[in-house]
PABA-407598 format. One record per residue (C-alpha): x, y, z. Coordinates in steps of 0.1 Angstrom, whole numbers, plus 5000, padded with zeros to 4 digits. Each point is the difference from the previous one (the first is absolute). Layout:
<marvexs>
XYZ ...
</marvexs>
This chain:
<marvexs>
962551784655 502550284999 502049834973 497049934979 498850365003 503450144990 500049774969 496550114991 501050365003 503149944978 497849844973 497550295001 502850254996 501549814971 496649984983 499550385004 503550084986 499449784969 496850194994 501450355005 503049934978 497849884971 499250234970 496950204993 496849835010 501949695010 499949835033 500349655016 502149914970 500249645012 496249954999 498549904967 496650164995 498449684989 497549775018 498249754978 497649895027 498950365005 499450054962 498249674997 497850085030 498950344989 499549904964 497549745012 498350255023 499250234970 500850335019 501750154970 498150074967 500749774971 503150074981 501550235026 501649755024 503650054986 499650385004 498849945035 503149805009 502450254983 498350275021 500849805032 503749994990 500250384997 501550205029 497550175022 499950384995 500750245028 496850175014 499650285025 497050155017 499850355015 498249995033 496650164993 498750125033 502750265008 499350354989 503450034982 499449704977 499650244971 503350175009 501749664999 498449924966 501250344987 503549935012 500149654983 498650124967 502050324997 503349895014 500749635002 498049864972 501450254976 503549925010 499849634993 497749974970 502850034974 502549775018 501449684985 501449745025 501749674989 498750054965 496450045012 498250324995 498250125031 496450084993 498450305016 497949895030 496349984993 497150065023 497849695006 496950104981 497649845025 501550155032 498350325011 501750344996 503349884985 501149875034 501649684986 502749964974 501949724983 503149974978 502149734982 502850065024 500649705024 500750055037 503649894994 500650264973 498650285022 502149895029 503349944983 500350244970 502050325008 497950184974 496949945022 501750085033 498050325007 496749834991 500949705022 500850235030 496750184994 498149675001 501849875031 499550325022 496550074988 499049645006 501450015036 498150325006 496849844989 499550224969 500649734974 499449635001 501949754978 497049784993 499149774971 497150114978 497849705007 500550055038 498350344997 496749864986 498349835030 500050315023 498550224972 497249754995 499150035036 498850364995 501150125034 498350295016 501350185032 497449865022 500649634991 501249745025 502549794981 501649665007 503149904980 500149635008 503449904986 501750334999 503849975000 502150144985 497650294999 499950184967 496349944996 499550105036 501750334993 497550064972 497149935024 501450255025 500450264972 496549974989 498850055036 501850335001 498750134967 499150325019 503150135016 498050265019 498649725022 502749885023 497949715014 497849834973 497149805015 501349684983 503149795008 502149724986 500849685020 502949834982 500649645009 502749744992 500649665013 503850044999 501450195030 503150114982 498250124969 497750205023 503050235007 500550054963 496450094999 500650255028 502850164981 497850054970 497150145020 502150235021 501250194970 496450124996 499950155035 496349915005 498249985034 497549764983 502049694995 500549695022 502249714993 499149665015 501449654999 497549724995 499349704977 497650164975 497949684998 498950045036 500650375007 498050095031 496750184999 500450335017 497650205022 499450375001 497950245022 497050124980 497550245016 500949875035 499949634993 502349744986 499749924964 501849784974 502550184977 499049944964 502250154973 498850214971 502949894978 502249695001 503149934980 500649624998 503449974982 500549645008 503249785001 500449834966 502349794978 501250324983 500249854966 499050334985 503250155013 502449834976 501350334986 501250105034 500549685020 502149804976 500249705023 496449924992 501149884966 501849705014 497949955032 496550024985 497849695006 496349945000 500049895036 500550355013 496650114990 498449695015 501750075033 498950365001 496449984989 498749915034 501850285018 498950254974 496449905004 500250015038 501450354999 497450124975 497249865021 501450165031 500150334982 496449974989 499049925036 501350345010 498650204971 497450265008 496650004983 500550204968 503849965003 502549904973 502849745001 502849964975 501549654997 503450004981 502849764992 503150024978 499249664985 498649904966 498749675013 496249965000 500349775031 501150315020 497750254983 496849894982 499649695022 500350205032 497550264988 497649734987 500249825034 499450335019 497050084979 498549665005 500650005037 498350345003 496849864985 499150324982 501050255028 503150114979 499950104964 502550054973 500050344984 501650154969 503050235007 501450024964 499250374998 501550105033 503450084987 499850144965 503049924979 500849685018 500149704975 498149695010 498649674986 497549755013 500949735024 499349634997 496749825009 501449654998 503349855011 501749675010 502449885027 503449844994 502149825025 503850045001 500249664983 498050134971 496749845006 496950214990 496650025018 497050184985 497549925028 500149905037 498449674991 503249904981 502350055030 501049685017 499549985038 503749995005 500150364987 497250145021 502350165025 501850194973 497250084976 496650145012 496750054983 500350385002 502949994976 497749914971 497550224981 496449995013 498149704985 496650185003 499550184967 497950275017 502850085024 502550004972 497750234980 499850235030 503850035001 500450044962 497550274997 501650225027 503150044978 503349865010 502450274988 503749944995 502250304998 502850064975 501749684991 503250134986 500549944964 502150294986 499349914964 496350025007 500350365012 499049945036 501750285020 500949915035 502049684998 497949855028 496949795006 497649985028 496549855003 497250195016 496749865012 497350195019 497149895021 496750185005 497049855017 496350034998 498849665011 498349965034 501549675007 501349915034 503349825002 500549695021 502849985025 501449704981 500150204968 502350255015 502549755014 502349844974 500749705023 500849784971 502950224989 503449865006 502450205022 503050154983 503449845009 502450285010 502449914973 497450084973 499150345012 501250274977 498750344990 500850304979 498850274976 501049924965 499750124965 497049784998 497349975026 496349965007 497650215019 496549955013 497650255015 497149895023 497050195011 497949895029 496750195005 497449755014 498750075035 499549635006 503749944992 501050265026 497949825027 501649674991 503550145002 499250145034 498949665012 502749794984 503150235000 500650005037 503750025010 501649695015 499749965038 502150255017 503349865013 503550135005 501350084965 503249834990 502450274989 502649934974 502850234989 500950315018 498150105032 498350324993 499850295025 496550085012 497750264985 499050235029 497550284993 500350325020 497150155020 498850354994 501450115034 503449844995 502750245014 501949974967 497450224983 500550295025 503150154984 499349874965 496650185000 501550335011 503249994980 498449924966 496650165008 498049694989 496550084987 497149885021 499249744974 503349815005 499149635006 502049935031 498449665003 501649904967 503650045014 501849685011 503449905012 501849665001 500849965037 498049955032 502850125023 502750264999 500450314978 498050024969 502650034973 497850034969 496450094995 498049864971 496550074986 497449784985 496550074986 497149965025 498849704979 503349825004 500050095037 496649835003 501449694984 503149995022 498250055032 497449724993 502349734986 503249995020 499549635007 498949914965 502750134978 503850044998 500750364991 503450064985 499850374993 497550294999 499950375003 502350284988 502650175022 499150365008 502350095030 503449885013 501350075035 502850255001 502249955030 500850375004 496750124988 498450095033 502350315003 498550124967 496449955012 499149654987 501649665004 498849894965 501150114966 498049954968 500749704978 500150054962 498249674995 496850135015 500250374991 497249994974 497849825025 500850225029 500550354985 496250084994 499750005038 503050225007 499450375004 503450135011 503749964993 499450014963 502350204977 498850074965 503049954976 500750074963 501549784974 503450175006 499749945037 499349634994 503149974978 502250155027 498549785027 500449684980 503550064987 501650155031 500249815033 499650295024 499550334982 500050315021 496550175003 501350284979 500349764970 496250004998 498150264980 498750305019 496549875006 501149665013 502850165020 497650235018 497749715008 502849795014 501350285022 496650015018 500249645010 501949845028 502349714996 498549664993 498149804974 498350184972 497949954968 501550144968 497050054976 500150094963 496750114985 500050014961 499450314981 497649934971 501250324983 503549864997 499749674981 503849964999 500049915037 498549685014 496250015001 499649785030 500450075037 503249895018 500349945037 503349925017 501049955036 502750235013 501950135030 500450365010 503450035018 501750295017 501350164968 499249744973 497249804986 499849664983 497749754984 499649665016 499449814967 501449664990 502650014973 497949844972 497150245008 502450294998 501049884965 496349974991 499150365010 503250144984 499149834967 496550155002 501750345004 502249944969 503249935019 502249744983 500749725025 502749754991 502649815020 503349894985 500849635007 503550055014 501949915031 500049735025 496750115016 498349944967 501649664996 498749915035 496550114990 500349814968 500949695020 497050055022 497850044969 501149674986 498849815030 496750195000 499449924963 499749645009 497050095022 498650224973 500249724975 498149785024 497150245005 498950074965 502950244990 497450275005 502450275014 503650064996 502350055029 497250005026 502350065029 503150084981 500950325018 498349975034 503250095018 499750354986 496450075005 500250155035 501750344998 499450105035 503649975015 501850304985 500350305023 501350314983 499650375002 498550005035 496949824990 499449845034 498449714983 498049735017 501449665011 497549734991 499749725026 501149664986 497549725000 497149924977 500850164967 496749904985 496849845008 501449654995 502749855022 
</marvexs>
């Protein structure tokens, strides 16, 4: 096994080197972007308008443009946008690299508030070109800080179509690697003045290892309203909650159903698809996709909305699944038009008829043509509905296909996705058999792939029939309780503190917490011994956790708000503030706050342990009145001075004997300094940098595997904790080792 693994690793490295050493827009030079079977199949399906198929194929051979998204829920998103437009975009718009003129980045016209941008620069060019080094460093550090996401344009569409509001209970069924999940979290926190929105996101993935990639994405957002769980989406358990003193079933207001798929819409990114594509992939996946979609509908609240999405062009994975779902719902679900939801997004109709083809090239237009020997591979739900009335129902609800990329036709986003929406008015009950796709074949492990590509399809479902709710209540019971088989890493327990827990005694007095502080929302990760870290979740997620410990495998939840300081008791409190949770916790803190100016922040973020006298007079006077220990450094914008950042900034700090410092991870330091107009740039010199570059190469393999959505996700983790220096008599805290996050 070891020898085989080493050989595989060697081959992967060689493949990456050949791609990186290729010229502009090139990659996988040994793979010819031709697949006659693919062309024959999609010509026959009639997905592409007459006379445009060659343009369609040429578009698939073009390199995928780089796309970034500014996280929308943070109050300083506008400052990031201003920094991008006025600094980095202006610096690169006139460049020419390898004979290719760099186009100025353009905002995606359909994404709200200019929060998403694309350019003709490939990821390789951004990463390797010395002329783009500053821009690349900006992207890496801001991505790690959670202020920017490297996300493909089509991946951004499904969360927008969910129309999230802060009170919504949301289920993300197949969430890893997590870029869409991050969008859902952002939309929950649209009002930054509310530290605990009423809604929450439960993000699920069947792959235990990918769950930790999902945790990494979600933790950048520092939200107390996200929970990561590890289940098979097709049989994800039904959860219970306490409602008005009695047990109730948890139904979700919004569900994102981004199912595993063949990924044949990702040819511009996943070049291997060109040589590996076969029609059998869609036949293997159809049953799993339908089971996941049905399971999602079973947990959808009355009046709720579900988005079904794939990155496949194949009608067997898209139109067929939706047609089967509509038929099984017997009128309780309804397709609705969403073509006007994202103004500026190009779209075209989907298909209303399609055929099946085996890998041997045999075509079938109807279930009656399929020989019995093929009945385990091909199922009736893969064909269009035979009943004209049912087909009429589907056709008249508008199957909308977004933005097939034909540059010569003037379509703007170089991406495609298909959107279907359901809305219901029928009073038809659904039979239990109709909700259970028992005839769907189970997916072999070898066929299970997923991704978010330059092409994809999206479906939105509404459920608003009271009879449907009753049915789901009766037929969506969880499986019999038994000891859950745990795979992957063993997670530490989630233990909620009681209101009279002794840990609150000193915390309450030291930070003067307001009476409204929700003590019951605080949890730790150990039953015994010292509490090393304290986390917070919303009361709604607390409700879910307390009522479902035997039903679900929780990988991660909560945001860290305090960490134990081994010497802290002599300063009055054994726990110091954690930067991750400062925006959640600060509204409840009424003491140990120092108001700082822009110049104060520059000093605190560029000097490790500046003397108190380095602060301006106002902040200096405030600091002198405080004893040693953890503090909040708070900047409040001045609307009369537009040259300064117009968003609040809150940093964790430490007041020492004669000095003061900010406890802020390195990438966040860079982020705030950029907002203040300070140039941040590291020269790539020396052995240390070579070591980091070596680390980066290994991590890029992981990034390639999980959608290439962010660059250098953990590239510089060894530098993130700046708590070990001890200069200028700072008497800084020593943080206990142990759990460094809410996941083991």
